[in-house]
PDBQT receptor file of N, H, CA, C and O in Angstrom, charges set to zero:
ATOM      1  N   UNK A   1      34.854  14.755 -14.888  1.00  0.00    +0.000 N 
ATOM      2  CA  UNK A   1      35.248  15.809 -15.778  1.00  0.00    +0.000 C 
ATOM      3  C   UNK A   1      34.728  15.462 -17.174  1.00  0.00    +0.000 C 
ATOM      4  O   UNK A   1      34.812  14.318 -17.621  1.00  0.00    +0.000 OA
ATOM      5  N   UNK A   2      34.190  16.475 -17.848  1.00  0.00    +0.000 N 
ATOM      6  H   UNK A   2      34.121  17.405 -17.486  1.00  0.00    +0.000 HD
ATOM      7  CA  UNK A   2      33.669  16.303 -19.198  1.00  0.00    +0.000 C 
ATOM      8  C   UNK A   2      34.418  17.252 -20.123  1.00  0.00    +0.000 C 
ATOM      9  O   UNK A   2      34.609  18.424 -19.799  1.00  0.00    +0.000 OA
ATOM     10  N   UNK A   3      34.837  16.747 -21.262  1.00  0.00    +0.000 N 
ATOM     11  H   UNK A   3      34.682  15.795 -21.525  1.00  0.00    +0.000 HD
ATOM     12  CA  UNK A   3      35.450  17.600 -22.280  1.00  0.00    +0.000 C 
ATOM     13  C   UNK A   3      34.349  18.080 -23.215  1.00  0.00    +0.000 C 
ATOM     14  O   UNK A   3      33.563  17.279 -23.721  1.00  0.00    +0.000 OA
ATOM     15  N   UNK A   4      34.293  19.397 -23.443  1.00  0.00    +0.000 N 
ATOM     16  H   UNK A   4      34.931  20.048 -23.032  1.00  0.00    +0.000 HD
ATOM     17  CA  UNK A   4      33.225  19.976 -24.254  1.00  0.00    +0.000 C 
ATOM     18  C   UNK A   4      33.860  20.972 -25.212  1.00  0.00    +0.000 C 
ATOM     19  O   UNK A   4      34.764  21.715 -24.828  1.00  0.00    +0.000 OA
ATOM     20  N   UNK A   5      33.399  20.992 -26.445  1.00  0.00    +0.000 N 
ATOM     21  H   UNK A   5      32.665  20.388 -26.757  1.00  0.00    +0.000 HD
ATOM     22  CA  UNK A   5      33.975  21.919 -27.415  1.00  0.00    +0.000 C 
ATOM     23  C   UNK A   5      32.894  22.820 -28.004  1.00  0.00    +0.000 C 
ATOM     24  O   UNK A   5      31.790  22.372 -28.316  1.00  0.00    +0.000 OA
ATOM     25  N   UNK A   6      33.233  24.079 -28.146  1.00  0.00    +0.000 N 
ATOM     26  H   UNK A   6      34.129  24.442 -27.893  1.00  0.00    +0.000 HD
ATOM     27  CA  UNK A   6      32.372  25.078 -28.767  1.00  0.00    +0.000 C 
ATOM     28  C   UNK A   6      33.227  25.918 -29.706  1.00  0.00    +0.000 C 
ATOM     29  O   UNK A   6      34.365  26.257 -29.380  1.00  0.00    +0.000 OA
ATOM     30  N   UNK A   7      32.691  26.248 -30.848  1.00  0.00    +0.000 N 
ATOM     31  H   UNK A   7      31.767  25.973 -31.113  1.00  0.00    +0.000 HD
ATOM     32  CA  UNK A   7      33.443  27.021 -31.835  1.00  0.00    +0.000 C 
ATOM     33  C   UNK A   7      33.942  28.334 -31.242  1.00  0.00    +0.000 C 
ATOM     34  O   UNK A   7      35.112  28.683 -31.403  1.00  0.00    +0.000 OA
ATOM     35  N   UNK A   8      33.062  29.066 -30.556  1.00  0.00    +0.000 N 
ATOM     36  H   UNK A   8      32.111  28.783 -30.425  1.00  0.00    +0.000 HD
ATOM     37  CA  UNK A   8      33.452  30.348 -29.966  1.00  0.00    +0.000 C 
ATOM     38  C   UNK A   8      34.563  30.205 -28.941  1.00  0.00    +0.000 C 
ATOM     39  O   UNK A   8      35.462  31.043 -28.874  1.00  0.00    +0.000 OA
ATOM     40  N   UNK A   9      34.505  29.151 -28.146  1.00  0.00    +0.000 N 
ATOM     41  H   UNK A   9      33.774  28.471 -28.200  1.00  0.00    +0.000 HD
ATOM     42  CA  UNK A   9      35.542  28.887 -27.151  1.00  0.00    +0.000 C 
ATOM     43  C   UNK A   9      36.878  28.629 -27.846  1.00  0.00    +0.000 C 
ATOM     44  O   UNK A   9      37.905  29.182 -27.455  1.00  0.00    +0.000 OA
ATOM     45  N   UNK A  10      36.856  27.789 -28.872  1.00  0.00    +0.000 N 
ATOM     46  H   UNK A  10      36.021  27.340 -29.190  1.00  0.00    +0.000 HD
ATOM     47  CA  UNK A  10      38.092  27.482 -29.601  1.00  0.00    +0.000 C 
ATOM     48  C   UNK A  10      38.682  28.743 -30.225  1.00  0.00    +0.000 C 
ATOM     49  O   UNK A  10      39.894  28.953 -30.175  1.00  0.00    +0.000 OA
ATOM     50  N   UNK A  11      37.826  29.587 -30.813  1.00  0.00    +0.000 N 
ATOM     51  H   UNK A  11      36.841  29.417 -30.853  1.00  0.00    +0.000 HD
ATOM     52  CA  UNK A  11      38.315  30.812 -31.463  1.00  0.00    +0.000 C 
ATOM     53  C   UNK A  11      38.910  31.794 -30.456  1.00  0.00    +0.000 C 
ATOM     54  O   UNK A  11      39.934  32.421 -30.730  1.00  0.00    +0.000 OA
ATOM     55  N   UNK A  12      38.272  31.929 -29.293  1.00  0.00    +0.000 N 
ATOM     56  H   UNK A  12      37.441  31.420 -29.071  1.00  0.00    +0.000 HD
ATOM     57  CA  UNK A  12      38.746  32.898 -28.294  1.00  0.00    +0.000 C 
ATOM     58  C   UNK A  12      39.984  32.425 -27.552  1.00  0.00    +0.000 C 
ATOM     59  O   UNK A  12      40.850  33.233 -27.214  1.00  0.00    +0.000 OA
ATOM     60  N   UNK A  13      40.079  31.116 -27.292  1.00  0.00    +0.000 N 
ATOM     61  H   UNK A  13      39.376  30.460 -27.567  1.00  0.00    +0.000 HD
ATOM     62  CA  UNK A  13      41.164  30.626 -26.434  1.00  0.00    +0.000 C 
ATOM     63  C   UNK A  13      42.265  29.894 -27.182  1.00  0.00    +0.000 C 
ATOM     64  O   UNK A  13      43.384  29.778 -26.683  1.00  0.00    +0.000 OA
ATOM     65  N   UNK A  14      41.956  29.400 -28.377  1.00  0.00    +0.000 N 
ATOM     66  H   UNK A  14      41.047  29.495 -28.783  1.00  0.00    +0.000 HD
ATOM     67  CA  UNK A  14      42.931  28.590 -29.096  1.00  0.00    +0.000 C 
ATOM     68  C   UNK A  14      43.042  27.169 -28.563  1.00  0.00    +0.000 C 
ATOM     69  O   UNK A  14      43.860  26.384 -29.041  1.00  0.00    +0.000 OA
ATOM     70  N   UNK A  15      42.222  26.841 -27.576  1.00  0.00    +0.000 N 
ATOM     71  H   UNK A  15      41.558  27.480 -27.187  1.00  0.00    +0.000 HD
ATOM     72  CA  UNK A  15      42.231  25.491 -27.007  1.00  0.00    +0.000 C 
ATOM     73  C   UNK A  15      41.196  24.637 -27.723  1.00  0.00    +0.000 C 
ATOM     74  O   UNK A  15      40.161  25.156 -28.141  1.00  0.00    +0.000 OA
ATOM     75  N   UNK A  16      41.450  23.327 -27.876  1.00  0.00    +0.000 N 
ATOM     76  H   UNK A  16      42.291  22.905 -27.536  1.00  0.00    +0.000 HD
ATOM     77  CA  UNK A  16      40.510  22.474 -28.615  1.00  0.00    +0.000 C 
ATOM     78  C   UNK A  16      39.218  22.174 -27.857  1.00  0.00    +0.000 C 
ATOM     79  O   UNK A  16      38.196  21.882 -28.478  1.00  0.00    +0.000 OA
ATOM     80  N   UNK A  17      39.246  22.239 -26.539  1.00  0.00    +0.000 N 
ATOM     81  H   UNK A  17      40.076  22.476 -26.034  1.00  0.00    +0.000 HD
ATOM     82  CA  UNK A  17      38.047  21.932 -25.752  1.00  0.00    +0.000 C 
ATOM     83  C   UNK A  17      38.170  22.552 -24.364  1.00  0.00    +0.000 C 
ATOM     84  O   UNK A  17      39.261  22.901 -23.914  1.00  0.00    +0.000 OA
ATOM     85  N   UNK A  18      37.039  22.679 -23.705  1.00  0.00    +0.000 N 
ATOM     86  H   UNK A  18      36.152  22.395 -24.070  1.00  0.00    +0.000 HD
ATOM     87  CA  UNK A  18      37.019  23.117 -22.312  1.00  0.00    +0.000 C 
ATOM     88  C   UNK A  18      36.701  21.903 -21.441  1.00  0.00    +0.000 C 
ATOM     89  O   UNK A  18      36.103  20.933 -21.907  1.00  0.00    +0.000 OA
ATOM     90  N   UNK A  19      37.102  21.965 -20.195  1.00  0.00    +0.000 N 
ATOM     91  H   UNK A  19      37.588  22.752 -19.817  1.00  0.00    +0.000 HD
ATOM     92  CA  UNK A  19      36.771  20.885 -19.280  1.00  0.00    +0.000 C 
ATOM     93  C   UNK A  19      35.760  21.408 -18.262  1.00  0.00    +0.000 C 
ATOM     94  O   UNK A  19      35.910  22.505 -17.724  1.00  0.00    +0.000 OA
ATOM     95  N   UNK A  20      34.744  20.615 -18.011  1.00  0.00    +0.000 N 
ATOM     96  H   UNK A  20      34.622  19.724 -18.448  1.00  0.00    +0.000 HD
ATOM     97  CA  UNK A  20      33.694  20.979 -17.064  1.00  0.00    +0.000 C 
ATOM     98  C   UNK A  20      33.721  19.994 -15.906  1.00  0.00    +0.000 C 
ATOM     99  O   UNK A  20      33.772  18.782 -16.111  1.00  0.00    +0.000 OA
ATOM    100  N   UNK A  21      33.687  20.521 -14.697  1.00  0.00    +0.000 N 
ATOM    101  H   UNK A  21      33.646  21.506 -14.531  1.00  0.00    +0.000 HD
ATOM    102  CA  UNK A  21      33.650  19.676 -13.511  1.00  0.00    +0.000 C 
ATOM    103  C   UNK A  21      32.245  19.111 -13.355  1.00  0.00    +0.000 C 
ATOM    104  O   UNK A  21      31.261  19.833 -13.517  1.00  0.00    +0.000 OA
ATOM    105  N   UNK A  22      32.151  17.850 -13.048  1.00  0.00    +0.000 N 
ATOM    106  H   UNK A  22      32.950  17.264 -12.916  1.00  0.00    +0.000 HD
ATOM    107  CA  UNK A  22      30.862  17.168 -12.905  1.00  0.00    +0.000 C 
ATOM    108  C   UNK A  22      30.749  16.569 -11.511  1.00  0.00    +0.000 C 
ATOM    109  O   UNK A  22      31.746  16.349 -10.823  1.00  0.00    +0.000 OA
ATOM    110  N   UNK A  23      29.531  16.316 -11.122  1.00  0.00    +0.000 N 
ATOM    111  H   UNK A  23      28.721  16.494 -11.680  1.00  0.00    +0.000 HD
ATOM    112  CA  UNK A  23      29.271  15.705  -9.829  1.00  0.00    +0.000 C 
ATOM    113  C   UNK A  23      28.364  14.503 -10.033  1.00  0.00    +0.000 C 
ATOM    114  O   UNK A  23      27.492  14.509 -10.903  1.00  0.00    +0.000 OA
ATOM    115  N   UNK A  24      28.575  13.490  -9.237  1.00  0.00    +0.000 N 
ATOM    116  H   UNK A  24      29.283  13.485  -8.530  1.00  0.00    +0.000 HD
ATOM    117  CA  UNK A  24      27.746  12.299  -9.287  1.00  0.00    +0.000 C 
ATOM    118  C   UNK A  24      27.474  11.865  -7.860  1.00  0.00    +0.000 C 
ATOM    119  O   UNK A  24      28.345  11.971  -6.996  1.00  0.00    +0.000 OA
ATOM    120  N   UNK A  25      26.285  11.382  -7.615  1.00  0.00    +0.000 N 
ATOM    121  H   UNK A  25      25.578  11.296  -8.317  1.00  0.00    +0.000 HD
ATOM    122  CA  UNK A  25      25.989  10.920  -6.277  1.00  0.00    +0.000 C 
ATOM    123  C   UNK A  25      24.558  10.437  -6.159  1.00  0.00    +0.000 C 
ATOM    124  O   UNK A  25      23.793  10.452  -7.124  1.00  0.00    +0.000 OA
ATOM    125  N   UNK A  26      24.217  10.012  -4.970  1.00  0.00    +0.000 N 
ATOM    126  H   UNK A  26      24.838   9.999  -4.186  1.00  0.00    +0.000 HD
ATOM    127  CA  UNK A  26      22.872   9.552  -4.665  1.00  0.00    +0.000 C 
ATOM    128  C   UNK A  26      22.276  10.488  -3.625  1.00  0.00    +0.000 C 
ATOM    129  O   UNK A  26      22.963  10.892  -2.686  1.00  0.00    +0.000 OA
ATOM    130  N   UNK A  27      21.038  10.827  -3.781  1.00  0.00    +0.000 N 
ATOM    131  H   UNK A  27      20.480  10.499  -4.543  1.00  0.00    +0.000 HD
ATOM    132  CA  UNK A  27      20.357  11.632  -2.786  1.00  0.00    +0.000 C 
ATOM    133  C   UNK A  27      18.881  11.284  -2.808  1.00  0.00    +0.000 C 
ATOM    134  O   UNK A  27      18.364  10.733  -3.780  1.00  0.00    +0.000 OA
ATOM    135  N   UNK A  28      18.233  11.611  -1.741  1.00  0.00    +0.000 N 
ATOM    136  H   UNK A  28      18.653  12.059  -0.952  1.00  0.00    +0.000 HD
ATOM    137  CA  UNK A  28      16.815  11.298  -1.580  1.00  0.00    +0.000 C 
ATOM    138  C   UNK A  28      16.033  12.610  -1.536  1.00  0.00    +0.000 C 
ATOM    139  O   UNK A  28      16.386  13.531  -0.800  1.00  0.00    +0.000 OA
ATOM    140  N   UNK A  29      14.985  12.679  -2.320  1.00  0.00    +0.000 N 
ATOM    141  H   UNK A  29      14.698  11.930  -2.918  1.00  0.00    +0.000 HD
ATOM    142  CA  UNK A  29      14.121  13.857  -2.339  1.00  0.00    +0.000 C 
ATOM    143  C   UNK A  29      12.726  13.475  -1.876  1.00  0.00    +0.000 C 
ATOM    144  O   UNK A  29      12.224  12.399  -2.200  1.00  0.00    +0.000 OA
ATOM    145  N   UNK A  30      12.116  14.356  -1.126  1.00  0.00    +0.000 N 
ATOM    146  H   UNK A  30      12.524  15.230  -0.863  1.00  0.00    +0.000 HD
ATOM    147  CA  UNK A  30      10.719  14.213  -0.737  1.00  0.00    +0.000 C 
ATOM    148  C   UNK A  30      10.025  15.515  -1.106  1.00  0.00    +0.000 C 
ATOM    149  O   UNK A  30      10.609  16.593  -1.007  1.00  0.00    +0.000 OA
ATOM    150  N   UNK A  31       8.786  15.404  -1.528  1.00  0.00    +0.000 N 
ATOM    151  H   UNK A  31       8.311  14.527  -1.609  1.00  0.00    +0.000 HD
ATOM    152  CA  UNK A  31       8.055  16.612  -1.843  1.00  0.00    +0.000 C 
ATOM    153  C   UNK A  31       6.778  16.320  -2.586  1.00  0.00    +0.000 C 
ATOM    154  O   UNK A  31       6.381  15.167  -2.753  1.00  0.00    +0.000 OA
ATOM    155  N   UNK A  32       6.148  17.371  -3.025  1.00  0.00    +0.000 N 
ATOM    156  H   UNK A  32       6.471  18.308  -2.890  1.00  0.00    +0.000 HD
ATOM    157  CA  UNK A  32       4.925  17.255  -3.801  1.00  0.00    +0.000 C 
ATOM    158  C   UNK A  32       5.229  16.492  -5.093  1.00  0.00    +0.000 C 
ATOM    159  O   UNK A  32       6.207  16.807  -5.772  1.00  0.00    +0.000 OA
ATOM    160  N   UNK A  33       4.424  15.513  -5.439  1.00  0.00    +0.000 N 
ATOM    161  H   UNK A  33       3.630  15.258  -4.887  1.00  0.00    +0.000 HD
ATOM    162  CA  UNK A  33       4.688  14.725  -6.648  1.00  0.00    +0.000 C 
ATOM    163  C   UNK A  33       4.825  15.573  -7.924  1.00  0.00    +0.000 C 
ATOM    164  O   UNK A  33       5.624  15.235  -8.797  1.00  0.00    +0.000 OA
ATOM    165  N   UNK A  34       4.073  16.647  -8.041  1.00  0.00    +0.000 N 
ATOM    166  H   UNK A  34       3.424  16.921  -7.331  1.00  0.00    +0.000 HD
ATOM    167  CA  UNK A  34       4.198  17.504  -9.228  1.00  0.00    +0.000 C 
ATOM    168  C   UNK A  34       5.548  18.207  -9.260  1.00  0.00    +0.000 C 
ATOM    169  O   UNK A  34       6.152  18.340 -10.324  1.00  0.00    +0.000 OA
ATOM    170  N   UNK A  35       6.027  18.658  -8.101  1.00  0.00    +0.000 N 
ATOM    171  H   UNK A  35       5.537  18.550  -7.236  1.00  0.00    +0.000 HD
ATOM    172  CA  UNK A  35       7.350  19.293  -8.035  1.00  0.00    +0.000 C 
ATOM    173  C   UNK A  35       8.456  18.299  -8.365  1.00  0.00    +0.000 C 
ATOM    174  O   UNK A  35       9.391  18.616  -9.100  1.00  0.00    +0.000 OA
ATOM    175  N   UNK A  36       8.337  17.087  -7.810  1.00  0.00    +0.000 N 
ATOM    176  H   UNK A  36       7.577  16.830  -7.213  1.00  0.00    +0.000 HD
ATOM    177  CA  UNK A  36       9.343  16.061  -8.085  1.00  0.00    +0.000 C 
ATOM    178  C   UNK A  36       9.354  15.681  -9.566  1.00  0.00    +0.000 C 
ATOM    179  O   UNK A  36      10.416  15.436 -10.140  1.00  0.00    +0.000 OA
ATOM    180  N   UNK A  37       8.187  15.632 -10.176  1.00  0.00    +0.000 N 
ATOM    181  H   UNK A  37       7.324  15.830  -9.710  1.00  0.00    +0.000 HD
ATOM    182  CA  UNK A  37       8.103  15.324 -11.605  1.00  0.00    +0.000 C 
ATOM    183  C   UNK A  37       8.772  16.423 -12.426  1.00  0.00    +0.000 C 
ATOM    184  O   UNK A  37       9.470  16.139 -13.399  1.00  0.00    +0.000 OA
ATOM    185  N   UNK A  38       8.559  17.665 -12.036  1.00  0.00    +0.000 N 
ATOM    186  H   UNK A  38       7.991  17.896 -11.245  1.00  0.00    +0.000 HD
ATOM    187  CA  UNK A  38       9.189  18.788 -12.750  1.00  0.00    +0.000 C 
ATOM    188  C   UNK A  38      10.711  18.706 -12.645  1.00  0.00    +0.000 C 
ATOM    189  O   UNK A  38      11.406  18.906 -13.641  1.00  0.00    +0.000 OA
ATOM    190  N   UNK A  39      11.240  18.415 -11.453  1.00  0.00    +0.000 N 
ATOM    191  H   UNK A  39      10.676  18.253 -10.644  1.00  0.00    +0.000 HD
ATOM    192  CA  UNK A  39      12.687  18.269 -11.279  1.00  0.00    +0.000 C 
ATOM    193  C   UNK A  39      13.227  17.126 -12.121  1.00  0.00    +0.000 C 
ATOM    194  O   UNK A  39      14.298  17.240 -12.718  1.00  0.00    +0.000 OA
ATOM    195  N   UNK A  40      12.493  16.034 -12.170  1.00  0.00    +0.000 N 
ATOM    196  H   UNK A  40      11.624  15.941 -11.685  1.00  0.00    +0.000 HD
ATOM    197  CA  UNK A  40      12.907  14.878 -12.961  1.00  0.00    +0.000 C 
ATOM    198  C   UNK A  40      12.970  15.234 -14.450  1.00  0.00    +0.000 C 
ATOM    199  O   UNK A  40      13.908  14.846 -15.146  1.00  0.00    +0.000 OA
ATOM    200  N   UNK A  41      11.975  15.967 -14.929  1.00  0.00    +0.000 N 
ATOM    201  H   UNK A  41      11.212  16.282 -14.364  1.00  0.00    +0.000 HD
ATOM    202  CA  UNK A  41      11.920  16.309 -16.352  1.00  0.00    +0.000 C 
ATOM    203  C   UNK A  41      12.937  17.378 -16.732  1.00  0.00    +0.000 C 
ATOM    204  O   UNK A  41      13.509  17.321 -17.820  1.00  0.00    +0.000 OA
ATOM    205  N   UNK A  42      13.173  18.347 -15.858  1.00  0.00    +0.000 N 
ATOM    206  H   UNK A  42      12.709  18.393 -14.974  1.00  0.00    +0.000 HD
ATOM    207  CA  UNK A  42      14.072  19.462 -16.184  1.00  0.00    +0.000 C 
ATOM    208  C   UNK A  42      15.531  19.167 -15.859  1.00  0.00    +0.000 C 
ATOM    209  O   UNK A  42      16.438  19.745 -16.459  1.00  0.00    +0.000 OA
ATOM    210  N   UNK A  43      15.749  18.276 -14.919  1.00  0.00    +0.000 N 
ATOM    211  H   UNK A  43      15.012  17.807 -14.432  1.00  0.00    +0.000 HD
ATOM    212  CA  UNK A  43      17.105  18.032 -14.452  1.00  0.00    +0.000 C 
ATOM    213  C   UNK A  43      17.400  18.914 -13.260  1.00  0.00    +0.000 C 
ATOM    214  O   UNK A  43      16.646  19.839 -12.955  1.00  0.00    +0.000 OA
ATOM    215  N   UNK A  44      18.487  18.628 -12.596  1.00  0.00    +0.000 N 
ATOM    216  H   UNK A  44      19.099  17.877 -12.843  1.00  0.00    +0.000 HD
ATOM    217  CA  UNK A  44      18.860  19.347 -11.385  1.00  0.00    +0.000 C 
ATOM    218  C   UNK A  44      20.303  19.808 -11.518  1.00  0.00    +0.000 C 
ATOM    219  O   UNK A  44      21.160  19.046 -11.965  1.00  0.00    +0.000 OA
ATOM    220  N   UNK A  45      20.575  21.039 -11.138  1.00  0.00    +0.000 N 
ATOM    221  H   UNK A  45      19.879  21.658 -10.775  1.00  0.00    +0.000 HD
ATOM    222  CA  UNK A  45      21.943  21.517 -11.086  1.00  0.00    +0.000 C 
ATOM    223  C   UNK A  45      22.273  22.464 -12.218  1.00  0.00    +0.000 C 
ATOM    224  O   UNK A  45      21.403  23.134 -12.776  1.00  0.00    +0.000 OA
ATOM    225  N   UNK A  46      23.542  22.501 -12.538  1.00  0.00    +0.000 N 
ATOM    226  H   UNK A  46      24.249  21.958 -12.085  1.00  0.00    +0.000 HD
ATOM    227  CA  UNK A  46      24.069  23.431 -13.535  1.00  0.00    +0.000 C 
ATOM    228  C   UNK A  46      24.051  22.823 -14.927  1.00  0.00    +0.000 C 
ATOM    229  O   UNK A  46      24.133  21.606 -15.093  1.00  0.00    +0.000 OA
ATOM    230  N   UNK A  47      23.942  23.683 -15.911  1.00  0.00    +0.000 N 
ATOM    231  H   UNK A  47      23.875  24.671 -15.776  1.00  0.00    +0.000 HD
ATOM    232  CA  UNK A  47      24.046  23.309 -17.329  1.00  0.00    +0.000 C 
ATOM    233  C   UNK A  47      22.981  22.323 -17.781  1.00  0.00    +0.000 C 
ATOM    234  O   UNK A  47      23.244  21.503 -18.660  1.00  0.00    +0.000 OA
ATOM    235  N   UNK A  48      21.793  22.381 -17.208  1.00  0.00    +0.000 N 
ATOM    236  H   UNK A  48      21.579  23.047 -16.494  1.00  0.00    +0.000 HD
ATOM    237  CA  UNK A  48      20.737  21.456 -17.617  1.00  0.00    +0.000 C 
ATOM    238  C   UNK A  48      20.327  21.700 -19.063  1.00  0.00    +0.000 C 
ATOM    239  O   UNK A  48      19.888  20.769 -19.739  1.00  0.00    +0.000 OA
ATOM    240  N   UNK A  49      20.459  22.916 -19.546  1.00  0.00    +0.000 N 
ATOM    241  H   UNK A  49      20.816  23.672 -18.997  1.00  0.00    +0.000 HD
ATOM    242  CA  UNK A  49      20.138  23.222 -20.939  1.00  0.00    +0.000 C 
ATOM    243  C   UNK A  49      21.115  22.599 -21.920  1.00  0.00    +0.000 C 
ATOM    244  O   UNK A  49      20.828  22.507 -23.114  1.00  0.00    +0.000 OA
ATOM    245  N   UNK A  50      22.273  22.168 -21.421  1.00  0.00    +0.000 N 
ATOM    246  H   UNK A  50      22.506  22.243 -20.452  1.00  0.00    +0.000 HD
ATOM    247  CA  UNK A  50      23.279  21.535 -22.267  1.00  0.00    +0.000 C 
ATOM    248  C   UNK A  50      23.260  20.017 -22.118  1.00  0.00    +0.000 C 
ATOM    249  O   UNK A  50      24.166  19.329 -22.589  1.00  0.00    +0.000 OA
ATOM    250  N   UNK A  51      22.235  19.506 -21.467  1.00  0.00    +0.000 N 
ATOM    251  H   UNK A  51      21.499  20.065 -21.084  1.00  0.00    +0.000 HD
ATOM    252  CA  UNK A  51      22.120  18.059 -21.325  1.00  0.00    +0.000 C 
ATOM    253  C   UNK A  51      22.686  17.491 -20.043  1.00  0.00    +0.000 C 
ATOM    254  O   UNK A  51      22.672  16.276 -19.844  1.00  0.00    +0.000 OA
ATOM    255  N   UNK A  52      23.181  18.344 -19.175  1.00  0.00    +0.000 N 
ATOM    256  H   UNK A  52      23.192  19.331 -19.337  1.00  0.00    +0.000 HD
ATOM    257  CA  UNK A  52      23.686  17.883 -17.889  1.00  0.00    +0.000 C 
ATOM    258  C   UNK A  52      22.563  17.966 -16.864  1.00  0.00    +0.000 C 
ATOM    259  O   UNK A  52      21.534  18.588 -17.128  1.00  0.00    +0.000 OA
ATOM    260  N   UNK A  53      22.739  17.362 -15.722  1.00  0.00    +0.000 N 
ATOM    261  H   UNK A  53      23.575  16.857 -15.507  1.00  0.00    +0.000 HD
ATOM    262  CA  UNK A  53      21.746  17.431 -14.660  1.00  0.00    +0.000 C 
ATOM    263  C   UNK A  53      20.713  16.339 -14.697  1.00  0.00    +0.000 C 
ATOM    264  O   UNK A  53      19.699  16.416 -14.003  1.00  0.00    +0.000 OA
ATOM    265  N   UNK A  54      20.954  15.318 -15.501  1.00  0.00    +0.000 N 
ATOM    266  H   UNK A  54      21.778  15.255 -16.065  1.00  0.00    +0.000 HD
ATOM    267  CA  UNK A  54      20.005  14.216 -15.612  1.00  0.00    +0.000 C 
ATOM    268  C   UNK A  54      19.888  13.499 -14.273  1.00  0.00    +0.000 C 
ATOM    269  O   UNK A  54      20.890  13.266 -13.596  1.00  0.00    +0.000 OA
ATOM    270  N   UNK A  55      18.668  13.153 -13.897  1.00  0.00    +0.000 N 
ATOM    271  H   UNK A  55      17.855  13.342 -14.447  1.00  0.00    +0.000 HD
ATOM    272  CA  UNK A  55      18.436  12.365 -12.696  1.00  0.00    +0.000 C 
ATOM    273  C   UNK A  55      17.701  11.095 -13.082  1.00  0.00    +0.000 C 
ATOM    274  O   UNK A  55      17.007  11.047 -14.097  1.00  0.00    +0.000 OA
ATOM    275  N   UNK A  56      17.859  10.082 -12.271  1.00  0.00    +0.000 N 
ATOM    276  H   UNK A  56      18.423  10.121 -11.446  1.00  0.00    +0.000 HD
ATOM    277  CA  UNK A  56      17.197   8.809 -12.523  1.00  0.00    +0.000 C 
ATOM    278  C   UNK A  56      16.634   8.306 -11.206  1.00  0.00    +0.000 C 
ATOM    279  O   UNK A  56      17.282   8.427 -10.166  1.00  0.00    +0.000 OA
ATOM    280  N   UNK A  57      15.462   7.756 -11.239  1.00  0.00    +0.000 N 
ATOM    281  H   UNK A  57      14.935   7.657 -12.084  1.00  0.00    +0.000 HD
ATOM    282  CA  UNK A  57      14.842   7.176 -10.056  1.00  0.00    +0.000 C 
ATOM    283  C   UNK A  57      15.416   5.778  -9.868  1.00  0.00    +0.000 C 
ATOM    284  O   UNK A  57      15.277   4.926 -10.745  1.00  0.00    +0.000 OA
ATOM    285  N   UNK A  58      16.058   5.540  -8.730  1.00  0.00    +0.000 N 
ATOM    286  H   UNK A  58      16.171   6.233  -8.018  1.00  0.00    +0.000 HD
ATOM    287  CA  UNK A  58      16.651   4.231  -8.474  1.00  0.00    +0.000 C 
ATOM    288  C   UNK A  58      15.846   3.415  -7.471  1.00  0.00    +0.000 C 
ATOM    289  O   UNK A  58      15.956   2.189  -7.445  1.00  0.00    +0.000 OA
ATOM    290  N   UNK A  59      15.037   4.080  -6.642  1.00  0.00    +0.000 N 
ATOM    291  H   UNK A  59      14.948   5.076  -6.663  1.00  0.00    +0.000 HD
ATOM    292  CA  UNK A  59      14.141   3.369  -5.728  1.00  0.00    +0.000 C 
ATOM    293  C   UNK A  59      13.006   4.312  -5.347  1.00  0.00    +0.000 C 
ATOM    294  O   UNK A  59      13.171   5.532  -5.335  1.00  0.00    +0.000 OA
ATOM    295  N   UNK A  60      11.877   3.741  -5.043  1.00  0.00    +0.000 N 
ATOM    296  H   UNK A  60      11.742   2.750  -5.052  1.00  0.00    +0.000 HD
ATOM    297  CA  UNK A  60      10.709   4.564  -4.701  1.00  0.00    +0.000 C 
ATOM    298  C   UNK A  60      10.396   4.418  -3.233  1.00  0.00    +0.000 C 
ATOM    299  O   UNK A  60       9.447   5.029  -2.741  1.00  0.00    +0.000 OA
TER     300      UNK A  60
């Protein structure tokens, strides 16, 4: 769970922060190296534009 605050959220709800459900795990991907590079650079999943969805290569 991540606590996140936005001015608009605070103004509309009166709450100091929102909570976002997060996921963590290990998975294996196979595919074209260019596609895998794009996924690595952009991130995978929800809210990647907010800095979530980071992936890391742990083994090759």
